C-alpha positions, 0 to 999 in steps of 0.5 A: 454628688454635685447636683448638675442639672440641664438648663432650658429656655427659662434659665437664659437670664441666669446664664447671662448673669453668670457669664457677665459676672466673669472678669475679662480674663475669665471671658478670655479663657471661656471664649478665646477672646476678652468678650465685651458685654454685648458679645456675651449677651449675643452669645446667650441670645443665640443659645439653641436649647433644642439642639445643644445641651446646657448644664449648670450648678446652682448654689443655695441662693439659686445663683448659677456658679458654674455652667457648661455648653455642649454644642452638637455638630448637627441636629442629628447627634448619632455618630456626630461630634460635640464641642465643650465649653465651661465656666466657673465663678472665681469664688468657687474654683478649686472644688472640681466643678469644671471636672464634674461638668465635663464628666456630665457632658461626656455621659450625655454625649455618649448617651446621645450617640456622639462618637467624638467630643472636642475642646478648643481652648487657649494653650495657657488654659492648663486647668481645662487641658488637665481635665481633658487629659485625665478623661483620656483625650488627645491634646494637639497644640497649635501655638496659642491654641490647643484642641483636645479630642476624646473618643467616646465609647457607646452608651450602655444601659448603666450609662443611660440609667445613671444620667436619668438618676443624676438628672432626677436628683439634680432637679429635686435639689433645685426645687428644694433650693427654690422653695427655701429661697422663696421662704427666706425671701418672704420672711425677709420681706415681712421683717422689712415691713415689720421693723418700720411699724415697730419703730413707729409704735415705739415713737408713739 
């Protein structure tokens, strides 16, 4: 299982780092235009963690390597709609992270009572369109842009429990990674402090 966790306000800086790492071509796919750094920062600053849902995948160094933004049409999600956007860093593409983030977003949207999920992408973004089609979405192409819409089935006890378990496991996985990173960062710091002292003793 790929640990996918919900991201909150305390992850805003890492979200910015992730998106700023994207190349101009990747930003073009993610936002529909080659967003400049200041536009990316404005997007991150405007994220509404109370209304929308942000999902992320972290590696063992706590680098955000993939993330998705599930934007809701209104504060009242029941019988509403949502829009999905995703980005994956180039070194880890081809591992199915985009598809898993889409599945996670669909599960959450269903459990929130959303009836329709939309994906607005450039028509040349075949990877995202393939993910949407595999999920059963209807894709309508309008020149350079395409829109996929997926009708969601009502939540079930199983879908609600599955999301709870998945989020719990992802949170636990994140904590383990955070503790391991803290240990190795401390160890590296001690090594850096010890090496100069060792060289000084050797010279004396």
